[in-house]
SEDOVEX-838792 format. One line per field, with one value per residue: residue in one letter; x, y, z of N, C-alpha, C in turn. Coordinates in Angstrom, 1 decimal, padded with zeros to 4 digits. Layout:
N
residuo <- c(a  ...)
n.u <- c(X  ...)
n.v <- c(Y  ...)
n.w <- c(Z  ...)
ca.u <- c(X  ...)
ca.v <- c(Y  ...)
ca.w <- c(Z  ...)
c.u <- c(X  ...)
c.v <- c(Y  ...)
c.w <- c(Z  ...)
This chain:
110
residuo <- c(q  f  q  l  p  l  k  s  s  k  l  i  g  v  d  d  l  h  n  s  e  i  v  k  k  i  r  k  d  l  d  a  v  c  e  a  i  n  v  e  l  s  l  g  r  w  i  w  k  s  g  r  v  r  q  d  r  t  i  p  w  n  i  e  c  i  n  t  a  t  d  n  l  q  w  t  k  d  t  p  e  i  v  a  i  s  p  g  l  y  e  v  s  m  g  f  f  s  d  k  d  p  n  i  q  v  l  v  n  g)
n.u <- c(018.5  015.4  012.5  009.5  006.4  005.6  002.6  003.4  004.5  007.5  010.5  011.1  013.6  014.4  015.7  014.6  012.0  012.0  012.3  009.7  006.8  004.5  005.1  005.9  003.6  002.0  004.0  003.1  000.3  000.4  002.3  000.4  -001.9  -000.2  000.4  -002.5  -002.9  -001.4  -001.8  -004.4  -003.8  -002.6  -001.1  -000.7  000.4  000.6  002.1  001.1  003.3  004.3  002.4  001.7  000.7  000.9  001.9  000.2  -001.6  -002.4  -001.7  001.4  002.6  004.7  006.0  006.4  004.8  004.1  004.5  003.4  003.1  005.2  005.9  003.7  002.3  002.8  005.1  006.6  008.7  007.4  005.5  002.4  001.1  000.1  000.1  -001.4  -000.7  -001.7  -005.0  -008.1  -010.2  -010.0  -009.4  -009.8  -008.8  -008.7  -007.8  -007.6  -006.0  -006.1  -005.3  -006.6  -009.8  -009.4  -009.3  -010.1  -009.3  -010.2  -008.0  -009.1  -008.3  -006.9)
n.v <- c(-036.0  -034.8  -036.5  -038.0  -040.2  -042.4  -043.7  -046.0  -046.9  -046.2  -044.2  -041.0  -038.7  -035.1  -034.0  -035.5  -035.3  -032.5  -032.0  -033.6  -034.1  -033.2  -031.5  -029.7  -028.9  -027.8  -025.2  -024.1  -023.5  -022.1  -019.9  -019.0  -018.2  -016.3  -014.1  -013.0  -012.0  -009.9  -008.6  -007.4  -006.0  -003.9  -000.7  002.5  005.7  008.9  012.3  015.7  018.0  020.1  022.2  023.1  022.8  020.7  021.6  020.3  020.5  018.7  016.5  016.4  013.9  014.5  013.1  009.8  008.9  006.3  003.2  -000.3  -002.4  -001.7  -003.5  -003.6  -001.2  001.1  003.8  007.3  009.5  013.4  012.9  012.8  009.7  007.2  003.7  000.6  -002.4  -005.2  -006.4  -005.9  -004.7  -001.5  001.5  004.5  007.5  011.1  014.5  017.7  021.0  024.3  027.2  027.8  026.9  023.6  021.0  017.9  014.5  011.1  008.2  005.4  002.5  003.3)
n.w <- c(004.5  003.5  002.8  000.7  000.9  -001.5  -003.0  -003.9  -001.7  -002.0  -001.4  -001.9  -002.8  -002.2  -004.0  -006.5  -006.4  -006.5  -009.5  -010.5  -012.0  -011.1  -008.9  -011.1  -012.0  -009.8  -009.8  -012.0  -011.5  -009.7  -010.5  -012.2  -011.0  -008.9  -011.2  -011.7  -009.3  -009.5  -011.5  -010.8  -008.1  -009.3  -009.5  -010.3  -010.6  -011.7  -012.2  -013.4  -013.0  -014.2  -015.3  -017.3  -020.7  -023.9  -027.3  -028.3  -027.0  -025.2  -022.3  -020.5  -018.9  -015.7  -013.5  -011.9  -009.5  -008.5  -009.7  -009.5  -011.3  -013.7  -015.9  -017.1  -017.2  -019.1  -018.9  -020.1  -019.2  -019.4  -021.4  -023.0  -022.5  -020.9  -020.8  -021.0  -020.9  -021.0  -021.5  -019.7  -017.3  -016.0  -013.7  -014.1  -012.2  -011.7  -011.3  -011.6  -011.2  -012.6  -013.4  -015.9  -018.2  -018.8  -021.1  -020.8  -021.6  -022.0  -023.4  -024.9  -025.8  -028.3)
ca.u <- c(018.0  013.8  011.9  008.3  006.6  004.3  001.5  003.9  005.9  008.5  010.9  011.6  014.1  014.0  015.8  013.4  010.7  011.9  011.9  008.7  005.9  003.3  006.0  006.6  002.2  002.0  004.8  002.7  -000.7  000.6  002.5  -001.0  -002.5  000.4  -000.1  -003.5  -003.1  -000.5  -002.6  -005.4  -003.3  -001.4  -001.5  -000.1  000.0  001.5  001.8  001.2  003.7  004.9  000.9  001.9  000.2  002.3  001.2  -001.3  -003.1  -001.8  -000.8  002.5  002.7  006.2  006.5  005.7  004.8  003.8  003.9  003.6  003.2  006.3  005.6  002.2  001.7  004.4  005.2  007.9  008.6  007.2  005.0  000.8  000.3  000.4  -000.1  -001.9  -000.3  -002.8  -006.4  -008.3  -010.8  -008.9  -010.1  -009.1  -009.5  -007.9  -008.3  -006.8  -006.1  -005.6  -006.1  -007.2  -010.5  -008.5  -010.4  -010.2  -009.9  -009.3  -008.4  -009.1  -008.1  -006.2)
ca.v <- c(-035.5  -035.2  -038.1  -038.5  -041.1  -042.4  -044.6  -047.7  -047.0  -045.8  -042.8  -040.1  -038.0  -033.8  -034.0  -036.4  -034.3  -031.1  -032.1  -034.0  -033.0  -032.9  -030.0  -028.8  -028.4  -026.4  -024.1  -023.4  -023.4  -020.8  -018.8  -018.3  -017.4  -014.9  -013.2  -012.5  -011.5  -009.0  -007.8  -007.1  -005.1  -003.1  000.5  003.9  007.3  010.1  014.0  016.7  019.1  021.7  022.6  023.4  021.8  020.7  022.4  019.7  020.8  017.4  017.2  015.9  013.4  014.8  012.4  009.0  008.4  004.9  002.0  -001.7  -002.6  -001.7  -004.0  -003.6  000.3  001.7  005.5  007.7  011.2  014.7  012.4  012.2  008.4  005.9  002.8  -000.4  -003.8  -006.0  -006.5  -005.8  -003.6  -000.5  002.4  005.6  008.7  012.1  015.8  018.6  022.0  025.0  028.5  027.6  025.8  022.5  020.2  016.7  013.7  009.9  008.0  003.6  001.3  004.4)
ca.w <- c(003.5  003.5  002.1  000.8  000.5  -002.7  -003.3  -004.1  -000.6  -003.1  -001.1  -003.1  -002.5  -002.7  -005.4  -007.3  -006.2  -007.4  -010.8  -010.6  -012.8  -009.8  -008.7  -012.2  -012.1  -008.9  -009.9  -013.2  -011.4  -008.8  -011.5  -012.8  -009.6  -008.9  -012.0  -011.7  -008.4  -009.5  -012.2  -009.5  -007.3  -010.0  -008.9  -011.0  -010.2  -012.6  -011.6  -014.1  -012.6  -014.9  -015.3  -018.9  -021.9  -025.2  -028.4  -029.2  -025.8  -023.9  -020.6  -020.2  -017.5  -015.4  -012.2  -011.8  -008.0  -008.0  -010.5  -009.2  -012.8  -014.8  -017.3  -018.0  -017.1  -019.4  -019.0  -020.5  -018.8  -020.0  -022.8  -022.6  -023.0  -020.2  -022.0  -020.0  -022.2  -020.5  -021.8  -018.8  -016.5  -015.3  -013.1  -014.0  -011.6  -012.0  -010.5  -012.7  -010.8  -013.0  -013.6  -017.2  -018.1  -019.6  -021.7  -020.3  -022.2  -022.0  -025.0  -024.7  -027.2  -029.3)
c.u <- c(015.8  013.1  010.3  007.8  005.5  003.6  001.9  004.8  007.0  009.0  011.3  012.2  013.6  014.5  015.4  012.3  011.0  011.6  010.6  007.7  004.6  004.0  005.8  004.4  001.9  002.3  003.6  001.7  -000.2  001.4  001.2  -001.5  -001.7  000.4  -001.1  -003.4  -002.4  -001.2  -003.8  -004.9  -002.5  -002.2  -000.5  -000.6  001.1  001.0  002.5  002.1  003.9  003.6  001.0  000.9  000.9  001.5  000.4  -002.4  -003.0  -001.5  000.0  002.6  004.7  006.7  005.7  006.1  004.8  003.5  004.2  003.7  004.0  006.1  004.7  001.7  002.9  004.3  006.4  007.5  008.5  006.5  003.1  000.3  000.9  -000.5  -000.1  -001.7  -001.3  -004.4  -007.2  -009.5  -010.2  -010.0  -009.4  -009.7  -008.5  -008.9  -007.2  -007.1  -005.3  -006.1  -006.5  -008.4  -010.3  -009.7  -009.7  -010.4  -009.7  -009.4  -008.2  -009.1  -007.7  -005.1)
c.v <- c(-036.2  -036.2  -037.9  -039.7  -041.4  -043.4  -046.4  -047.8  -046.8  -044.5  -042.4  -039.0  -036.0  -033.7  -034.3  -035.5  -033.3  -030.9  -033.4  -033.2  -032.9  -031.6  -029.0  -028.3  -026.9  -025.4  -023.3  -023.2  -021.9  -019.7  -018.2  -017.4  -016.1  -014.0  -012.3  -011.7  -010.0  -008.0  -006.7  -006.0  -004.1  -001.5  001.4  005.0  008.2  011.4  015.0  018.5  020.2  022.2  023.3  022.3  021.6  021.6  021.3  019.7  019.7  017.8  015.6  015.4  013.5  013.8  011.2  008.7  007.1  004.2  000.8  -002.4  -002.3  -002.1  -003.9  -001.8  000.9  003.3  006.1  009.2  012.2  014.1  012.2  011.0  007.5  004.9  001.5  -001.6  -004.5  -005.6  -006.7  -004.5  -002.8  000.9  003.2  006.4  009.4  013.5  016.5  019.8  023.2  026.1  028.6  027.0  024.7  022.0  018.9  015.8  012.3  008.9  006.4  003.1  002.3  004.6)
c.w <- c(003.4  002.4  002.3  000.5  -000.2  -002.4  -003.5  -002.9  -001.0  -001.9  -002.3  -002.6  -002.9  -003.8  -006.4  -007.4  -006.7  -008.8  -011.2  -011.0  -011.7  -009.2  -009.9  -012.2  -011.5  -009.4  -010.9  -012.4  -010.5  -009.4  -011.9  -011.6  -009.1  -009.9  -012.0  -010.5  -008.7  -010.3  -011.2  -008.6  -008.0  -009.8  -009.7  -010.4  -010.9  -012.2  -013.1  -013.0  -013.0  -015.0  -016.7  -019.8  -023.2  -025.8  -028.8  -028.3  -025.2  -023.0  -020.6  -018.8  -017.0  -014.4  -012.0  -010.2  -007.3  -009.2  -010.0  -010.1  -013.6  -016.4  -017.9  -017.9  -017.4  -019.5  -019.0  -019.7  -019.8  -021.4  -022.1  -022.5  -021.7  -020.6  -020.7  -021.5  -021.5  -021.0  -020.1  -018.1  -015.8  -014.8  -013.0  -013.1  -011.8  -011.5  -011.2  -011.7  -011.7  -013.2  -014.9  -017.1  -019.2  -020.0  -021.4  -021.2  -022.7  -022.9  -024.5  -026.0  -028.4  -029.5)
């Protein structure tokens, strides 16, 4: 069994270390860092493959190509909304190719 010395020269086993307050704090801090990194590295890409607009002239996103944060970037097939759950700074870029002159709008906080 692996043991670590403490300041009091008392040895503590792995089972004791697993439940120690120090390890609990390290885990909590590490979870917070991982969550922040995941938010920074989140990426989503959706395609408007049908080329058709809905009756209300919105674009239905037909295909989800990639979504590294499905708990944050929420999408439903053939709907015009992609919802970001977590507040923050997001970069949005789009490209549209159509034989008609589309009117493109991005709705934020609405």
